[in-house]
A tleap script that builds the chain and sets N, CA, C and O, in Angstrom:
source leaprc.protein.ff14SB
mol = sequence {
  NMET ASP ALA ARG THR PRO TYR GLY LYS LEU
  LEU GLY LEU ARG GLY PRO TRP HIE VAL ASP
  LEU VAL GLU VAL ASN GLU SER VAL GLN ARG
  VAL ASP VAL TRP VAL PRO HIE GLU PRO GLY
  VAL GLN VAL ALA CYS PRO ASP CYS GLY VAL
  PHE GLY PRO VAL TYR ASP HIE MET ALA GLU
  ARG GLU TYR ARG HIE LEU ASP SER CYS ASP
  MET ALA THR TYR VAL HIE VAL ARG LEU PRO
  ARG SER GLU CYS LYS GLN HIE GLY VAL CARG
}
set mol.1.N position { 5.803 104.206 -174.335 }
set mol.1.CA position { 5.278 103.283 -173.650 }
set mol.1.C position { 4.573 102.672 -173.935 }
set mol.1.O position { 3.769 102.979 -174.815 }
set mol.2.N position { 4.564 101.199 -173.128 }
set mol.2.CA position { 3.459 100.316 -173.571 }
set mol.2.C position { 2.327 100.500 -172.657 }
set mol.2.O position { 2.596 100.382 -171.462 }
set mol.3.N position { 0.852 100.821 -173.048 }
set mol.3.CA position { -0.072 100.940 -172.138 }
set mol.3.C position { -0.881 99.743 -172.066 }
set mol.3.O position { -2.022 99.752 -171.604 }
set mol.4.N position { -0.335 98.768 -172.493 }
set mol.4.CA position { -1.356 97.056 -172.172 }
set mol.4.C position { -1.134 96.825 -170.725 }
set mol.4.O position { -2.115 96.794 -169.982 }
set mol.5.N position { 0.022 96.666 -170.269 }
set mol.5.CA position { 0.283 96.553 -168.850 }
set mol.5.C position { -0.518 97.288 -167.694 }
set mol.5.O position { -1.425 96.959 -166.930 }
set mol.6.N position { 0.292 98.527 -167.931 }
set mol.6.CA position { -1.204 99.436 -166.603 }
set mol.6.C position { -2.512 99.491 -166.793 }
set mol.6.O position { -3.266 99.884 -165.904 }
set mol.7.N position { -3.032 99.009 -168.261 }
set mol.7.CA position { -4.512 98.869 -168.210 }
set mol.7.C position { -4.513 97.841 -167.904 }
set mol.7.O position { -5.415 97.820 -167.067 }
set mol.8.N position { -4.062 96.720 -167.986 }
set mol.8.CA position { -4.334 94.887 -167.503 }
set mol.8.C position { -4.425 95.210 -165.626 }
set mol.8.O position { -5.044 94.634 -164.731 }
set mol.9.N position { -3.786 96.018 -165.629 }
set mol.9.CA position { -3.850 96.221 -163.446 }
set mol.9.C position { -4.873 97.290 -163.394 }
set mol.9.O position { -5.633 97.458 -162.441 }
set mol.10.N position { -4.850 97.947 -164.392 }
set mol.10.CA position { -6.084 99.003 -164.142 }
set mol.10.C position { -7.542 97.975 -163.896 }
set mol.10.O position { -8.298 98.012 -162.925 }
set mol.11.N position { -7.608 97.312 -164.795 }
set mol.11.CA position { -8.967 96.746 -165.069 }
set mol.11.C position { -8.762 95.602 -163.907 }
set mol.11.O position { -9.692 95.533 -163.104 }
set mol.12.N position { -7.798 94.806 -163.735 }
set mol.12.CA position { -7.883 93.795 -162.554 }
set mol.12.C position { -7.872 92.483 -163.163 }
set mol.12.O position { -8.174 91.425 -162.609 }
set mol.13.N position { -7.477 92.662 -164.410 }
set mol.13.CA position { -7.263 91.312 -165.399 }
set mol.13.C position { -6.270 90.354 -164.675 }
set mol.13.O position { -5.116 90.664 -164.380 }
set mol.14.N position { -6.986 88.898 -164.371 }
set mol.14.CA position { -5.587 87.903 -164.385 }
set mol.14.C position { -6.128 86.641 -165.409 }
set mol.14.O position { -7.241 86.470 -165.908 }
set mol.15.N position { -4.945 85.874 -165.507 }
set mol.15.CA position { -4.998 85.444 -166.743 }
set mol.15.C position { -6.136 84.105 -166.561 }
set mol.15.O position { -6.313 83.509 -165.499 }
set mol.16.N position { -6.849 83.801 -167.878 }
set mol.16.CA position { -6.220 83.640 -168.813 }
set mol.16.C position { -6.061 84.890 -169.841 }
set mol.16.O position { -5.409 84.927 -170.885 }
set mol.17.N position { -7.151 86.284 -169.005 }
set mol.17.CA position { -7.644 87.779 -169.544 }
set mol.17.C position { -6.323 88.573 -169.835 }
set mol.17.O position { -5.438 88.515 -168.981 }
set mol.18.N position { -6.116 89.321 -170.993 }
set mol.18.CA position { -4.936 89.873 -170.955 }
set mol.18.C position { -5.445 90.891 -171.776 }
set mol.18.O position { -6.533 90.743 -172.334 }
set mol.19.N position { -4.517 92.299 -171.962 }
set mol.19.CA position { -4.821 93.505 -172.730 }
set mol.19.C position { -3.878 93.384 -173.827 }
set mol.19.O position { -2.652 93.384 -173.722 }
set mol.20.N position { -4.858 93.237 -175.342 }
set mol.20.CA position { -4.059 93.072 -176.283 }
set mol.20.C position { -3.358 94.416 -177.147 }
set mol.20.O position { -2.221 94.579 -177.589 }
set mol.21.N position { -4.600 95.299 -177.167 }
set mol.21.CA position { -4.499 96.186 -177.530 }
set mol.21.C position { -4.937 97.618 -177.256 }
set mol.21.O position { -6.140 97.766 -177.470 }
set mol.22.N position { -4.220 98.866 -176.787 }
set mol.22.CA position { -4.833 99.961 -176.584 }
set mol.22.C position { -5.009 101.485 -177.437 }
set mol.22.O position { -3.941 102.091 -177.531 }
set mol.23.N position { -5.944 102.022 -177.925 }
set mol.23.CA position { -5.980 102.859 -178.794 }
set mol.23.C position { -6.653 104.110 -178.276 }
set mol.23.O position { -7.875 104.002 -178.178 }
set mol.24.N position { -6.038 105.488 -177.857 }
set mol.24.CA position { -6.023 106.497 -177.260 }
set mol.24.C position { -6.607 107.595 -178.771 }
set mol.24.O position { -6.060 107.623 -179.873 }
set mol.25.N position { -7.456 108.144 -178.474 }
set mol.25.CA position { -8.099 109.164 -179.787 }
set mol.25.C position { -8.173 110.122 -178.767 }
set mol.25.O position { -9.186 110.121 -178.067 }
set mol.26.N position { -7.159 111.058 -178.521 }
set mol.26.CA position { -7.235 112.522 -177.817 }
set mol.26.C position { -8.255 113.378 -178.013 }
set mol.26.O position { -8.842 114.031 -177.149 }
set mol.27.N position { -8.591 113.343 -180.010 }
set mol.27.CA position { -9.410 114.211 -180.682 }
set mol.27.C position { -10.674 114.307 -180.035 }
set mol.27.O position { -11.333 115.345 -179.979 }
set mol.28.N position { -11.062 113.013 -179.461 }
set mol.28.CA position { -12.780 112.649 -179.217 }
set mol.28.C position { -12.591 111.976 -177.653 }
set mol.28.O position { -13.468 111.235 -177.209 }
set mol.29.N position { -11.273 112.328 -176.801 }
set mol.29.CA position { -11.136 112.008 -175.353 }
set mol.29.C position { -12.088 110.550 -175.247 }
set mol.29.O position { -13.257 110.285 -174.970 }
set mol.30.N position { -10.451 109.538 -175.765 }
set mol.30.CA position { -11.469 108.265 -175.338 }
set mol.30.C position { -10.639 107.122 -175.876 }
set mol.30.O position { -9.893 107.158 -176.854 }
set mol.31.N position { -10.869 106.196 -175.147 }
set mol.31.CA position { -9.771 105.143 -174.928 }
set mol.31.C position { -10.587 104.031 -175.207 }
set mol.31.O position { -11.736 103.920 -174.779 }
set mol.32.N position { -9.924 103.075 -176.031 }
set mol.32.CA position { -10.570 101.519 -176.411 }
set mol.32.C position { -9.501 100.744 -175.932 }
set mol.32.O position { -8.336 101.035 -176.201 }
set mol.33.N position { -9.837 99.701 -175.187 }
set mol.33.CA position { -8.926 98.671 -174.671 }
set mol.33.C position { -9.391 97.286 -175.168 }
set mol.33.O position { -10.563 97.091 -174.845 }
set mol.34.N position { -8.875 96.330 -175.806 }
set mol.34.CA position { -9.287 95.189 -176.607 }
set mol.34.C position { -9.142 93.860 -175.588 }
set mol.34.O position { -7.995 93.978 -175.159 }
set mol.35.N position { -9.583 92.949 -175.132 }
set mol.35.CA position { -9.451 92.041 -173.720 }
set mol.35.C position { -9.746 90.759 -174.836 }
set mol.35.O position { -10.808 90.439 -175.370 }
set mol.36.N position { -8.515 90.221 -174.953 }
set mol.36.CA position { -9.227 88.405 -175.373 }
set mol.36.C position { -8.508 87.558 -174.329 }
set mol.36.O position { -7.942 88.057 -173.356 }
set mol.37.N position { -8.557 86.289 -174.573 }
set mol.37.CA position { -8.123 85.547 -173.334 }
set mol.37.C position { -6.683 84.713 -174.139 }
set mol.37.O position { -6.601 84.838 -175.361 }
set mol.38.N position { -5.753 84.006 -173.502 }
set mol.38.CA position { -5.127 83.052 -174.093 }
set mol.38.C position { -5.501 81.997 -175.225 }
set mol.38.O position { -6.595 81.511 -174.940 }
set mol.39.N position { -5.143 81.624 -176.053 }
set mol.39.CA position { -5.661 80.438 -176.723 }
set mol.39.C position { -5.454 78.965 -175.458 }
set mol.39.O position { -4.576 78.577 -174.688 }
set mol.40.N position { -6.745 78.571 -175.833 }
set mol.40.CA position { -6.399 76.765 -175.452 }
set mol.40.C position { -6.778 76.689 -173.895 }
set mol.40.O position { -6.298 75.916 -173.066 }
set mol.41.N position { -7.945 77.867 -173.658 }
set mol.41.CA position { -7.867 77.927 -172.284 }
set mol.41.C position { -9.884 76.942 -172.593 }
set mol.41.O position { -10.490 76.895 -173.664 }
set mol.42.N position { -10.333 76.369 -171.269 }
set mol.42.CA position { -11.013 75.873 -170.933 }
set mol.42.C position { -12.337 76.796 -170.450 }
set mol.42.O position { -12.145 77.877 -169.893 }
set mol.43.N position { -13.198 76.474 -170.611 }
set mol.43.CA position { -14.416 77.576 -169.768 }
set mol.43.C position { -15.719 76.718 -169.247 }
set mol.43.O position { -16.301 75.858 -169.909 }
set mol.44.N position { -16.008 77.091 -168.073 }
set mol.44.CA position { -17.362 76.593 -167.596 }
set mol.44.C position { -18.277 76.533 -167.837 }
set mol.44.O position { -18.916 77.585 -167.859 }
set mol.45.N position { -18.768 75.610 -168.086 }
set mol.45.CA position { -20.542 75.577 -168.532 }
set mol.45.C position { -21.817 76.056 -167.694 }
set mol.45.O position { -22.468 75.439 -166.851 }
set mol.46.N position { -21.948 77.187 -168.129 }
set mol.46.CA position { -23.212 77.912 -167.012 }
set mol.46.C position { -24.069 77.326 -166.566 }
set mol.46.O position { -24.506 77.844 -165.538 }
set mol.47.N position { -24.735 76.088 -166.985 }
set mol.47.CA position { -25.863 75.494 -166.371 }
set mol.47.C position { -25.056 74.527 -165.293 }
set mol.47.O position { -25.574 74.551 -164.176 }
set mol.48.N position { -24.166 73.882 -165.386 }
set mol.48.CA position { -23.540 72.502 -164.541 }
set mol.48.C position { -22.064 72.800 -164.346 }
set mol.48.O position { -21.430 71.856 -163.876 }
set mol.49.N position { -21.285 74.058 -164.638 }
set mol.49.CA position { -20.042 74.530 -163.818 }
set mol.49.C position { -18.521 73.709 -164.581 }
set mol.49.O position { -17.331 74.000 -164.465 }
set mol.50.N position { -19.249 72.546 -165.407 }
set mol.50.CA position { -17.949 71.511 -165.611 }
set mol.50.C position { -17.432 72.259 -166.635 }
set mol.50.O position { -18.032 72.758 -167.587 }
set mol.51.N position { -16.348 72.293 -166.380 }
set mol.51.CA position { -15.323 73.063 -167.689 }
set mol.51.C position { -14.804 72.155 -168.837 }
set mol.51.O position { -14.266 71.052 -168.749 }
set mol.52.N position { -15.181 73.103 -170.243 }
set mol.52.CA position { -14.689 72.227 -171.224 }
set mol.52.C position { -14.353 72.920 -172.249 }
set mol.52.O position { -14.319 74.149 -172.178 }
set mol.53.N position { -14.103 72.373 -173.174 }
set mol.53.CA position { -13.093 73.532 -174.350 }
set mol.53.C position { -14.315 74.569 -174.897 }
set mol.53.O position { -15.520 74.332 -174.804 }
set mol.54.N position { -13.699 75.779 -175.491 }
set mol.54.CA position { -13.961 76.799 -175.986 }
set mol.54.C position { -14.586 76.245 -177.256 }
set mol.54.O position { -13.799 75.514 -177.856 }
set mol.55.N position { -16.105 76.417 -178.004 }
set mol.55.CA position { -17.005 75.817 -178.948 }
set mol.55.C position { -16.554 77.054 -179.830 }
set mol.55.O position { -16.026 76.847 -180.923 }
set mol.56.N position { -16.781 78.468 -179.311 }
set mol.56.CA position { -16.489 79.707 -180.263 }
set mol.56.C position { -16.455 80.716 -179.544 }
set mol.56.O position { -16.273 80.612 -178.331 }
set mol.57.N position { -16.656 82.118 -180.267 }
set mol.57.CA position { -16.555 83.318 -179.425 }
set mol.57.C position { -18.227 83.833 -179.454 }
set mol.57.O position { -18.948 83.139 -180.170 }
set mol.58.N position { -18.782 84.806 -178.847 }
set mol.58.CA position { -20.185 85.577 -179.354 }
set mol.58.C position { -19.399 87.057 -180.120 }
set mol.58.O position { -18.191 87.279 -180.190 }
set mol.59.N position { -20.242 87.698 -180.501 }
set mol.59.CA position { -19.285 88.410 -181.259 }
set mol.59.C position { -19.140 90.068 -180.338 }
set mol.59.O position { -19.902 90.366 -179.418 }
set mol.60.N position { -18.210 90.812 -180.751 }
set mol.60.CA position { -17.361 91.187 -179.955 }
set mol.60.C position { -18.546 92.197 -178.998 }
set mol.60.O position { -19.680 92.298 -179.467 }
set mol.61.N position { -18.226 92.900 -177.695 }
set mol.61.CA position { -19.220 93.595 -176.884 }
set mol.61.C position { -18.457 95.027 -176.699 }
set mol.61.O position { -17.241 95.142 -176.849 }
set mol.62.N position { -19.152 95.886 -176.424 }
set mol.62.CA position { -18.095 96.870 -176.042 }
set mol.62.C position { -18.869 97.585 -174.649 }
set mol.62.O position { -19.994 98.082 -174.590 }
set mol.63.N position { -17.965 97.459 -173.706 }
set mol.63.CA position { -18.510 97.657 -172.444 }
set mol.63.C position { -18.189 98.871 -171.663 }
set mol.63.O position { -16.995 98.792 -171.376 }
set mol.64.N position { -18.668 99.884 -171.219 }
set mol.64.CA position { -18.677 101.440 -170.870 }
set mol.64.C position { -17.452 101.068 -169.563 }
set mol.64.O position { -17.737 100.120 -168.831 }
set mol.65.N position { -16.313 101.713 -169.338 }
set mol.65.CA position { -15.992 101.359 -167.907 }
set mol.65.C position { -15.488 103.045 -167.285 }
set mol.65.O position { -15.787 104.077 -167.884 }
set mol.66.N position { -14.856 103.016 -166.260 }
set mol.66.CA position { -14.699 104.355 -165.560 }
set mol.66.C position { -13.478 105.140 -166.681 }
set mol.66.O position { -12.715 104.713 -167.547 }
set mol.67.N position { -13.682 106.005 -166.314 }
set mol.67.CA position { -12.676 107.251 -167.389 }
set mol.67.C position { -11.285 107.032 -167.056 }
set mol.67.O position { -10.857 106.720 -165.944 }
set mol.68.N position { -10.577 107.233 -168.174 }
set mol.68.CA position { -8.929 107.132 -167.677 }
set mol.68.C position { -8.367 108.677 -168.315 }
set mol.68.O position { -8.089 108.871 -169.498 }
set mol.69.N position { -8.279 109.767 -167.130 }
set mol.69.CA position { -7.714 110.430 -167.128 }
set mol.69.C position { -8.567 111.638 -167.810 }
set mol.69.O position { -7.996 112.505 -168.472 }
set mol.70.N position { -10.003 111.633 -167.597 }
set mol.70.CA position { -11.052 112.193 -168.158 }
set mol.70.C position { -11.268 111.871 -169.481 }
set mol.70.O position { -11.886 112.659 -170.197 }
set mol.71.N position { -10.757 110.598 -169.999 }
set mol.71.CA position { -11.119 110.186 -171.327 }
set mol.71.C position { -12.138 109.097 -171.049 }
set mol.71.O position { -11.902 108.271 -170.167 }
set mol.72.N position { -13.339 109.051 -171.806 }
set mol.72.CA position { -14.007 107.702 -171.849 }
set mol.72.C position { -13.492 106.604 -172.432 }
set mol.72.O position { -13.039 106.550 -173.575 }
set mol.73.N position { -13.578 105.467 -171.416 }
set mol.73.CA position { -13.382 104.188 -171.835 }
set mol.73.C position { -13.795 103.185 -171.918 }
set mol.73.O position { -14.263 102.737 -170.871 }
set mol.74.N position { -13.866 102.177 -173.314 }
set mol.74.CA position { -14.310 101.245 -173.494 }
set mol.74.C position { -13.554 100.010 -173.652 }
set mol.74.O position { -12.510 100.108 -174.298 }
set mol.75.N position { -13.866 98.889 -173.200 }
set mol.75.CA position { -13.366 97.710 -173.318 }
set mol.75.C position { -13.891 97.089 -174.243 }
set mol.75.O position { -14.939 97.599 -174.640 }
set mol.76.N position { -13.476 95.907 -174.897 }
set mol.76.CA position { -14.002 95.358 -175.675 }
set mol.76.C position { -13.820 94.235 -175.657 }
set mol.76.O position { -12.601 94.115 -175.535 }
set mol.77.N position { -14.474 92.835 -175.724 }
set mol.77.CA position { -14.395 91.788 -175.460 }
set mol.77.C position { -15.223 90.950 -176.463 }
set mol.77.O position { -16.126 91.507 -177.087 }
set mol.78.N position { -14.938 89.546 -176.659 }
set mol.78.CA position { -15.427 88.686 -177.398 }
set mol.78.C position { -15.782 87.139 -176.363 }
set mol.78.O position { -14.937 86.249 -176.273 }
set mol.79.N position { -16.761 87.082 -175.859 }
set mol.79.CA position { -16.817 86.118 -174.659 }
set mol.79.C position { -16.795 84.426 -175.452 }
set mol.79.O position { -17.537 84.113 -176.383 }
set mol.80.N position { -15.581 83.348 -174.693 }
set mol.80.CA position { -16.060 82.609 -175.140 }
set mol.80.C position { -17.701 81.892 -174.985 }
set mol.80.O position { -18.490 82.514 -174.273 }
set mol.81.N position { -18.103 80.810 -175.543 }
set mol.81.CA position { -19.108 79.885 -175.652 }
set mol.81.C position { -18.430 78.579 -174.940 }
set mol.81.O position { -17.463 78.119 -175.547 }
set mol.82.N position { -18.797 77.953 -173.783 }
set mol.82.CA position { -18.618 76.314 -173.960 }
set mol.82.C position { -19.274 75.424 -174.604 }
set mol.82.O position { -20.380 75.591 -175.118 }
set mol.83.N position { -18.617 74.423 -174.608 }
set mol.83.CA position { -19.358 72.980 -175.537 }
set mol.83.C position { -19.358 71.774 -174.071 }
set mol.83.O position { -18.402 71.070 -173.744 }
set mol.84.N position { -20.679 71.830 -173.409 }
set mol.84.CA position { -20.842 70.928 -172.304 }
set mol.84.C position { -21.177 69.600 -173.032 }
set mol.84.O position { -21.753 69.604 -174.120 }
set mol.85.N position { -20.771 68.381 -172.349 }
set mol.85.CA position { -21.193 67.267 -173.065 }
set mol.85.C position { -22.821 66.969 -172.678 }
set mol.85.O position { -23.606 66.302 -173.353 }
set mol.86.N position { -23.054 67.558 -171.582 }
set mol.86.CA position { -24.390 67.528 -171.117 }
set mol.86.C position { -25.056 68.149 -171.545 }
set mol.86.O position { -26.034 67.646 -172.099 }
set mol.87.N position { -24.887 69.597 -171.523 }
set mol.87.CA position { -25.875 70.620 -172.205 }
set mol.87.C position { -25.458 71.221 -173.639 }
set mol.87.O position { -26.074 72.225 -173.996 }
set mol.88.N position { -24.591 70.765 -174.390 }
set mol.88.CA position { -24.514 71.223 -175.872 }
set mol.88.C position { -23.736 73.026 -175.762 }
set mol.88.O position { -23.559 73.446 -174.619 }
set mol.89.N position { -23.468 73.642 -176.551 }
set mol.89.CA position { -23.171 74.901 -176.727 }
set mol.89.C position { -23.870 75.866 -175.705 }
set mol.89.O position { -25.090 75.723 -175.630 }
set mol.90.N position { -23.437 76.594 -175.099 }
set mol.90.CA position { -23.547 77.324 -174.262 }
set mol.90.C position { -22.620 78.548 -174.113 }
set mol.90.O position { -22.775 79.330 -173.175 }
savepdb mol mol.pdb
quit
């Protein structure tokens, strides 16, 4: 069974975010979930809220989530940085 769809629902993801990969490591009781966004999205400038193109992405971060079936669950994401005409790269 493909675990991407159930994990997308469990995490409450909506477009443009989606689950790309789920790895279950039973020996260490850990689930890792990678969540990228669709290509070509525009992101809001955190200062003014105007949407613009993605400039690049921050380094991957790992967030601890609620356990999945008694396994520690971690979500991996690379947050996009916006390129705002007024404020530059944020």
